[in-house]
C-alpha positions as CSV (number, residue, x, y, z in Angstrom):
1,X,-19.0,-21.1,-3.0
2,X,-22.4,-20.4,-4.4
3,X,-22.5,-17.9,-7.2
4,X,-22.7,-14.2,-6.5
5,X,-24.6,-11.7,-8.5
6,X,-23.1,-9.3,-10.9
7,X,-24.5,-5.8,-11.1
8,X,-24.6,-2.7,-13.4
9,X,-23.4,0.6,-12.0
10,X,-27.2,1.3,-11.4
11,X,-27.3,-1.9,-9.1
12,X,-29.3,-3.9,-11.4
13,X,-28.4,-7.4,-11.3
14,X,-27.3,-8.4,-15.0
15,X,-25.9,-11.7,-14.1
16,X,-23.9,-14.3,-11.9
17,X,-20.4,-15.4,-11.3
18,X,-18.7,-17.7,-9.3
19,X,-15.4,-16.5,-7.8
20,X,-12.3,-18.2,-8.6
21,X,-10.4,-20.3,-6.3
22,X,-8.3,-17.4,-5.2
23,X,-11.3,-16.2,-3.0
24,X,-11.8,-19.5,-1.4
25,X,-8.5,-20.1,0.4
26,X,-7.9,-20.4,4.1
27,X,-7.5,-17.1,5.9
28,X,-4.1,-17.0,7.5
29,X,-3.7,-13.9,9.7
30,X,0.3,-14.3,10.1
31,X,0.6,-14.1,6.5
32,X,-1.5,-10.8,6.4
33,X,0.5,-9.4,9.1
34,X,3.8,-10.2,7.3
35,X,2.6,-8.8,4.0
36,X,1.4,-5.5,5.4
37,X,4.7,-5.1,7.2
38,X,6.5,-6.1,3.8
39,X,4.7,-3.5,2.0
40,X,5.0,-0.7,4.6
41,X,8.6,-1.4,4.9
42,X,9.1,-1.2,1.3
43,X,7.3,2.0,0.9
44,X,9.4,3.9,3.5
45,X,11.8,6.5,1.8
46,X,14.8,5.7,4.1
47,X,16.2,9.2,3.5
48,X,16.7,10.0,7.3
49,X,20.2,10.9,8.2
50,X,22.5,12.8,10.7
51,X,26.0,14.0,9.9
52,X,29.1,12.3,11.5
53,X,31.9,14.2,12.8
54,X,33.8,14.1,9.3
55,X,30.7,15.5,7.6
56,X,30.0,18.5,9.9
57,X,31.4,22.0,8.4
58,X,34.2,23.4,10.2
59,X,36.4,22.3,13.0
60,X,39.6,21.9,10.9
61,X,41.6,24.1,13.5
62,X,42.7,22.9,17.0
63,X,40.5,25.0,19.4
64,X,43.3,25.8,21.7
65,X,46.9,24.6,22.3
66,X,47.5,21.0,23.8
67,X,48.9,22.4,27.0
68,X,49.2,25.1,29.4
69,X,45.6,26.7,29.3
70,X,44.3,24.6,32.1
71,X,41.3,23.4,30.0
72,X,40.9,19.8,28.7
73,X,42.6,18.9,25.5
74,X,40.5,19.2,22.3
75,X,41.2,18.2,18.9
76,X,38.2,19.8,17.0
77,X,35.0,21.7,17.8
78,X,33.2,19.0,15.7
79,X,33.5,16.2,18.0
80,X,30.2,14.6,19.2
81,X,30.4,16.1,22.6
82,X,30.6,19.9,21.4
83,X,27.5,21.6,20.4
84,X,27.2,21.8,16.7
85,X,29.4,18.7,16.5
86,X,28.9,15.3,14.7
87,X,26.2,12.7,15.9
88,X,27.6,9.2,17.0
89,X,25.6,6.3,16.0
90,X,22.7,8.4,14.4
91,X,20.3,7.1,11.5
92,X,21.8,6.9,8.2
93,X,20.1,6.7,4.8
94,X,19.1,3.0,4.0
95,X,16.5,0.8,2.6
96,X,14.0,-0.6,5.1
97,X,12.7,-3.2,2.7
98,X,13.3,-6.9,3.5
99,X,12.6,-10.3,1.3
100,X,9.2,-12.1,1.2
101,X,8.8,-14.9,-1.2
102,X,6.7,-14.7,-4.2
103,X,4.6,-17.7,-3.3
104,X,4.1,-16.4,0.3
105,X,3.0,-12.9,-1.2
106,X,0.6,-14.6,-3.3
107,X,-1.0,-16.7,-0.4
108,X,-1.4,-13.6,1.8
109,X,-3.2,-11.9,-1.1
110,X,-5.6,-14.8,-1.4
111,X,-6.0,-14.9,2.2
112,X,-7.1,-11.2,2.0
113,X,-9.3,-11.6,-0.8
114,X,-11.0,-14.9,0.9
115,X,-11.5,-12.8,4.1
116,X,-13.6,-10.3,2.0
117,X,-15.4,-13.0,0.4
118,X,-16.4,-14.4,3.5
119,X,-17.6,-11.3,5.0
120,X,-19.8,-10.9,1.8
121,X,-18.1,-7.6,1.2
122,X,-17.3,-8.5,-2.5
123,X,-19.3,-6.7,-5.2
124,X,-18.7,-7.5,-8.9
125,X,-19.6,-5.1,-11.6
126,X,-20.1,-5.8,-15.3
127,X,-18.1,-2.8,-15.9
128,X,-17.3,0.4,-14.5
129,X,-17.4,3.4,-17.0
130,X,-17.7,7.1,-16.4
131,X,-19.2,9.4,-18.9
132,X,-17.4,12.2,-17.3
133,X,-14.3,12.2,-15.0
134,X,-16.4,13.8,-12.3
135,X,-16.0,12.8,-8.5
136,X,-19.8,13.0,-8.1
137,X,-20.3,10.2,-10.6
138,X,-18.1,8.0,-8.2
139,X,-20.1,9.1,-5.0
140,X,-23.2,8.6,-6.6
141,X,-22.2,5.0,-7.2
142,X,-21.2,4.5,-3.6
143,X,-24.6,5.7,-2.5
144,X,-26.4,3.5,-4.7
145,X,-24.5,0.3,-3.4
146,X,-24.5,1.8,0.2
147,X,-20.8,1.6,0.5
148,X,-18.8,3.7,3.2
149,X,-15.5,2.8,1.7
150,X,-14.2,0.7,-1.1
151,X,-11.2,-0.6,-3.1
152,X,-12.3,-0.5,-6.6
153,X,-10.4,-2.8,-9.0
154,X,-10.8,-1.9,-12.7
155,X,-9.1,-2.8,-15.9
156,X,-5.8,-1.4,-16.3
157,X,-6.6,1.2,-18.8
158,X,-9.2,2.8,-16.7
159,X,-7.2,6.0,-15.8
160,X,-10.3,8.4,-15.6
161,X,-11.7,6.4,-12.6
162,X,-8.7,7.1,-10.6
163,X,-8.8,11.0,-11.5
164,X,-12.2,11.0,-10.6
165,X,-11.7,9.3,-7.3
166,X,-8.6,11.1,-5.9
167,X,-10.7,13.6,-3.9
168,X,-12.5,10.8,-2.0
169,X,-10.3,9.8,1.0
170,X,-12.6,6.8,1.4
171,X,-11.7,5.2,-2.1
172,X,-8.7,3.5,-3.4
173,X,-8.7,2.6,-7.1
174,X,-6.5,0.0,-8.4
175,X,-5.6,-1.7,-11.7
176,X,-6.4,-5.3,-11.8
177,X,-2.7,-6.2,-11.9
178,X,-1.8,-4.1,-8.8
179,X,-4.0,-5.5,-6.3
180,X,-2.3,-5.9,-2.8
181,X,-3.0,-6.9,0.6
182,X,-2.6,-3.7,2.4
183,X,-5.1,-1.9,0.2
184,X,-7.6,-4.9,0.3
185,X,-7.3,-5.0,4.4
186,X,-7.6,-1.0,4.9
187,X,-11.0,-0.8,3.2
188,X,-14.2,-2.7,4.2
189,X,-15.6,-3.5,0.7
190,X,-13.9,-4.8,-2.3
191,X,-15.5,-3.7,-5.7
192,X,-14.3,-5.4,-8.8
193,X,-15.3,-5.5,-12.5
194,X,-15.8,-8.8,-14.3
195,X,-12.5,-8.5,-16.3
196,X,-10.8,-7.7,-13.0
197,X,-12.0,-10.9,-11.6
198,X,-10.7,-12.7,-14.8
199,X,-7.2,-11.0,-14.4
200,X,-7.1,-12.2,-10.9
201,X,-8.0,-15.7,-11.9
202,X,-5.2,-16.1,-14.6
203,X,-2.9,-14.4,-12.3
204,X,-3.4,-17.4,-9.9
205,X,-3.8,-20.1,-12.3
206,X,-7.4,-20.5,-12.3
207,X,-10.4,-20.0,-14.5
208,X,-13.6,-18.3,-14.1
């Protein structure tokens, strides 16, 4: 891959960089699908639940005697066929997570990054620094680069950028170590600092 330009926040070119090998992998759609399913399943709270007959309050007394009333015999008013009774085979609190191998997850992220690189949707910045933690500065940056939405990958210590961006629904800010398939795919543009590119290169065993 030829080198791509490195910009400052005013969109002036200040250098060039060749993206590491992780941006030049084969795009495998089935890995992207599996990785997104893995992330979304893992993020589910799994707190849904219904009460079984043993958990519903009341129902300890036999509603009427066994024989002689002309009605069907009943042992509890909390049986599932009674109104207010327990629920049979209802959902129970559980984890929805499933296993996905570490190498497969890495290959999926490489596929997602390679897709954005092939679409010329990767922007590399020399650095991203805000003089004030203000949303308007992030919005102004997006206007300069003509970005409708973006994943902004910054140095791990840049907490102010996340704070300034949280009111912009079209912006996702991630530390370099937290880049993931779902967030890369849900935004059309990927914006990284030079240091974030170096972190990715080291994470995947390559060099910039």
